[in-house]
N, C-alpha and C positions, 0 to 999 in steps of 0.2 A: 861636236863632241870635244871635250877638253883633252888636249894632248900636252901632257906635263912637260915633255922635253922641248916642245916648240914654244910654249907660252911662258915658262918659268924664267928664262933669261930676260925677256922683255918686262916681266913684272918686277924682277930684281932691279933692272935698270931704271924703270920709271918710279917705283914706289919704295925700293930698298928691301933689305932682308927681313926687317920687322913685319912687313906686310904679309909674309907667309905664315905668321903666327897670330895674326889678328883674329880675335874671337876665341882663342885657345883658353884664356883665363875663365871667362864665363862658362864655357863648356865643361871645364874641369870642376868648377864649383857645383855644377849640376850633376855630373856623373860620379864624382868621388863618393859622396854620401850614399848613393844608390848601390855602388859596388861594395862599399863597406858593409852595408846592411845585408846584401846578398851573401857575402862570404861568411858573415857571422851566422846567418840563418842556415847556410849550408853546413857549417861546422857543427852547430848544435843539432840539426836534424840527422847528420851523419852519426853523431854519438848515440842518438836515440835509436836509429834504424840498425846500428851495429848490434844492439841488444835484442832486436826483433828478428832480423834476417841473419843469414850467414855473414859473419863479419867481413867487411871490405869486399863484398861481392858486387857484381854489376848492378844488382837490384838495389843495394844500399846506395850506390852512387847516383843511379837514376832517380830514386825516390828522394834523395837529399836535394838533388838539382831541381826537381819538380817542386818540392816544398819551398826552396829558396826563391825560385822564380815566382811562385804564387805570392809569397810574402812581399817581395820587391815590387811586383807589378800591382799589388793591391794598394800600395801607398799613394 
């Protein structure tokens, strides 16, 4: 198992602080557009469901989150 407190000093000593962020750029390039689409879909579906259900109710939030997840995961 990876123990952060035991291994981090040796990684920093051997590879330097930049090694802790290796792979962050490609990960953000992949995640950022997906999150942007999710929040846009959530916002639009929340506007729609506020007109159908009791405004800002739990049902509106759950339905909006489900719709946004469906849109994001379908891409």
